[in-house]
N, C-alpha and C positions, 0 to 999 in steps of 0.2 A: 332260466331253467334251474339253476342251482337254488335260487330263492324259492321257487315253487316247491321243490323237493323238501326244503326245510320247513315250509308251512305245512305240507302234508304230514311230515314227521311229527310236528308239534300237535296237529289235530289228532293224530293217532295216539299219541301219549295221553292227551287229555281224555279222549274217549275210553282208553284202557283204564285210566284211573277212575273215571266215573262208573264204569261197569264193576270195577273191583270194589268200590265203596258201596254200590247197590247190593252186591252179593254179600258183602261183609255184614251189612246191617248195623244196628246199634242206635242208641238214643242219647240225646244231650238233655240232662235234667237240670232245671233251675228252680229252687225253692226259696221263697221269701216269706217267712212266717208260715202261715197255713196255705199260702198260695204255692201251687206246684205246677210247673210247666215242663212238659216233655216234648222234645222235637227230635225227629229223626236226624241222624248224623249227616246224610247228604243234604237234607233241607237246611240244616244249621250252617253247613259250609257254604251253600249257595247264598244264604242270607248274609253271611259275613262278606262274601265277595261283592254282593250288590250294595251293601252298606259302604264298603270301601270305595266303590266306583262313584256312588252318590256324593260322599264326602269330598273325594278328590275333585270331582267335577265342580262342586260348589266352591271349593277354595280356588280352583282355576278361574272360575267366573269372577270371583271377588278380586283376585289379583289383576285380572284384565280390566275390571272397572276402575280399580285404584290407580292403574298405570296409564289410564287414558290421558290425564293432563300432561304427564311427562312426555308421552309419545307425541302429543300435539305440539308441545314446546320444541321437541327435537325436530319434528317435521318442519315447523316454522323456521327454526334455526338453520336446518339444512337448505331450505328454500332461500333464506336470506344469504347463506353462504354461496349457493349456486348463482343467485342474482348478482351478488357482489363480485364473484370471480368473473362473471360475464362482463360486468362494468369495468373491471380492471383490464380485461382483454380489449374491450372497445377503447379504453383510454390509451393503451399502448399503441393501438392502431392509429388513433388520432394523433398521438405524438409523432409517430413515424411518418404520418402524412403531412405533419406541420399545420394541422387545423387546430389552432389554439383554443377557440371557443368550444368546439366539441370535446376536446381533451379536458377542459375545465369542468364542463357539465358532467362528463362521465366520472371524473375523479370525485366530484362532489357526491354523486350517487354512490360510488364505491365506499367513500368514507362514511356515508349514512348507513350503509348496509353492513360494513365490516368493522367500522370504527377506525381509530388512528393506529393502524398497524405499520410496521416499517415499509411495507410495500405501498400502501396508500399515501403515506407521508412523502415517500420519495417521488411518487407520481404527481402528488400535489405540487411539490417543489419544481419539478421539471415542467409541469403545465404552466405554473406561474412564470417561470423563466421564458417559456415560449411566448407568453403574453406580454412580456416586458415588465412584469411586476416583480422586480428583484426583492422588494421588501417582503412580499408574501412568500417568496421562495426562501428568503433568509429565515422567516418564522418556522417554516416546515423543516428546514435543515437544523435549526436549533432544537426543535422538538425531537428530531432523530438523534442529535448528539446527546440528548439527555437520557436516552434509552441505552442501557448497557449492551443490549443485543444488536444495536444498530448505530453505535457511537461513531464508528469509522465512516459510515455513509454520510452522516451529518457533518462531520469534520471535513470530509472531502468536498462536499458542496460549498461549505463556508470558505474553505481555502481557495477554491476556484473563483468564488465571487471576490474575495480579497485581492487576488492577483489581477482580476479583470479591472478592478478600480484602482490598482497600483497602491494598495494599502500594505506596504511591505512589512511594517511592524506587526500588524495583525496576521499577515501571511506567515511570518516566521513563527509566531506563537502557535498558530493552528497547525503548522507543519510538525512542530515538536509534539503537540498533543496527538496528532494522527499517527506519528511514529510510535508513540507509547501505546496507542490503541491497537495498532497492527504493525508490529516490527517487521522490517524487511520487505514491505509491499513494493512490488516493482513500479506500479503507477506512482506511488509516493516518492520513490527515488527519482523518477523522471521529473516530477513537479518540483522537488527540492533543488535539483540541478538547474531547472529553468529559473527558479527563484534566485538562486545564487548568481546566475548569469545576468538576470535583470538588475540585481543590486550590486553587481561588480564585486561580489565576494569570491574572488578567484581561487582562493585556497579551498573553500567549500566546493566550488565547481570542479576543481581538480580531483578532490576526494570522491566525488560522485560521478566523474566522467567515465563512460564505458571504455573498454580497451581500444576501440577504434576511433575515439574522440580526439580532439585537438589537444592532447596532453602536453605537448611541448610548449605551445602558446600559452596554455593556462598556467603551467608551472612558472614560466618567465614572468607572466603578469602577476602571479602571486608573490614572486620574489621582489617585485617592485613595490608591493604593498607591505612587505615584511620589514619591521623595525629591528628585529634581532639579526645581526650579521650572520650568525651561524645558520639560522634557519633559511635566510636568504641564499646563502651559499649552497645549502642542500637542495633548495628548489631550482637554482640555476643548474646544478649538476643533473637533476632530474630532467630538466628541459633538454639538455644536451644528450643525455642517454636516450630519451624518448625519440629524438629525431636529430641525428648528427648533421643532416642537410639544412637544418633550421639555423641560419647564420646568426640571428640575434641571440639565440640561446648559447651558441658556441662562443660568441664574443663576450657575453656577460660572464660565462663560466671562466674563460681565459683571463679576463680582467680581474676577477676575484682571486684567481690563483696567483696572478702576478703581484697583486697587492699584498697577498699573504706571504710573499717571498718565494713562491714556487714558479720561477720564471721558466724552467725547463718543462714543467708540466703544462704551463700555459701555452708554450709554443707547440707542444705535442697536441693539445686540443685544437689549436688553429690549423695545424698540418692535417689532422684527421678530418676536420670540417672542410678544408680545401679539397681534399681527395674525394669527399662525399659529394660536394656541390660547390665548386669555386664561386666566390662572391667578392666583388670589389672591396667591400668593407673588411673582409678577412685579410685581403692582400694589404690594405692600408695598415691594419693592426700588426701584421707580420713585419713590415718594414719600419714601423714607428720607432722601434728601438735602435735603428741603424741610421744615424744622421748623415754619414758620409755618402755622397752620391755614388761613387764607384763601388763602395762596399754593399750598396743595395742591390747591385747587379748580382753579386754572389748570393745574397740572401734570397732574392727572387728565384734564382736557379735552384737553390735548396728546396724552396717551397713547391716549385712547379715541375720538378724533375720527373714525376710520375704521370703528369698530364700536360706536357709542354705545348701541345697543339690545341688545347682548349681555348675558346674565345677569350675568357677572362685571363688565362695564363699569358697569351700573346699580348693582350692589351696592357697587362701589368708590366711585362717585360719591356714593351715599347715605351711605356711611361717613364720607368726608371732610367732606361737608356737615353731617352731624350733629355731628361733632367740632368744626366751626367755628361751630356754633350756627345754621346755616342750615336750620332744621327744615322750612321750606316746600319748599326744593329737595330735601331728603332725602325728604319725603313724596311729592313728585311722581315721583321716580325709583322709589320702592318701589311706589306704586300703579300706575304704568305697567307695572312688571314683573309685578304680580299680574294686571292686565288682559290681558297677553299670554299668560298661562297657563304661563309658563316659570319662575315663582317656585318656590324650594324653601324649606326650613325657615328658612334664614337670613334671608330677607326678612321673614317674619312675626315672628321674634324681634326683628329690628331695629325693626319697627313698634311692638312692645310697648315697647321701650326709648324710642322716639320719643314715645309717649304720656306717659311719665313725665317726659321732658325738657320737653315742651310744657306739661303741666298739673300737674306735681308730684304729691304724694301726696294726690290727691282721689278722691272716689267715682267721678266720671266717668272719671278716668284709670285707676283700678283696673278698672272695668267694661270699658273699651276694651282694657286689657292682657289681661284674661281672655279676651276675644273673640279677640284675635290669638294668644294662647297655645294656645287650642283649635284654631285654624286651623293653627298650627305643628305640633301633634301629629299632624294628619292630612295634612300636606304631605310631599312627597318629601324624603328626607334629603339632606344636603349631600354633595357629592362627597368621596371619600376616596381615599387610596392603597390600591388593591385589586389582589390577584393575579388576573389574567385566567384563570388555570388552575384554581385551587381556590376563589377568591372570598374568601380571607382578607384582613382589613383590617390596615393598618399605619399607625402614627402618622406616619411619614416614609418617603420613597422609599428603597428598598434594591435592591441588584443582585439579591439572591437572596431568594426567599420563605421565611420561617422555617417555614411550615406544610408546604409540599410540596417545597421545594428547587428549584423551577424558577427558572432564571436569565433575567432580562430580560423578565419578564412582569408586573411591577408597574406599573400605570398609574393615572392620575387619572380616576376615574369614579364616578358615582352608583350606589347599590345597584340591582341589576336587579330 
């Protein structure tokens, strides 16, 4: 409605101007030499308008004709782009479906239509990998790595290939280049940590480990690789701080402190570790500096006074009491342990040893020993260093499981 009103107003104005010019009259005279031309003003103005419209239309037609090749090229380019995008979509679907041959054909069509763009090169690499052609995939990844706008994509693919074929030297180099191309990338951090674990670069693995990772195990493993005593001591301290229940870390830290002349700090570390998670190796380290058998009784009491009823506390006390000839104290600890239901095979074997110590090689002693040995056979086994992933047992703690290769999963536990 508003537009119609505007058109009517425009026509009214034009009509008014035309009537005004007709009433006004006047002529336009043009004289060239002896030739004289006189035209009425309205006719002259109408002629100018018609001439303008003719010239404008002519130039418009000329521009249209001259622009036809460009429009045809643009139309062909748009069609190629649309066909190329469709081929890319079909290639993605083929890759997702796992149909290698279809993916390869669609990628070839996309590259023909769109050229070697980052998208088509990446699809070509993935299609080649799906077909088992790692050499063709490597060529595509290298082409990507040579492009400034897609360098990280190419380096990522090459790094993944290097790690699959266990070419650790190339993997380290590619990881550094990828870090320079895309600093702080989360995926790259994970790959670098995996690379460090595969190559047993424990210090690098520790630096890249997430907060919930096996930091205590990695720190202790890194300390064992460290040639600088000061750095090794710092790593052992990190292992203990990361997990006070991790006995190997506590023992290494305490041993380093004792070697440095800080015996009191070393014993404080052992005591804290025992409170966190009693372990027989910590108990042995605690009494190692106390050679007198009777003095060891007092030393164990000092260590276990906060958790005297724990399995390891009673076993340690029974052991030192038996070694000191205090068989009554040893029997009391072991029988209390059995009564609590927490005893394992070690308690029954120690009771069998106790019978021989108390009664010698007698019929009563042999009968009692046989009874305790039968009980030991049916009792739960003693804790061992065991991989929490595959269950493989180890004679000592290690950073990596020999059976499954998992890092930081070996813990002190009884058989499940």
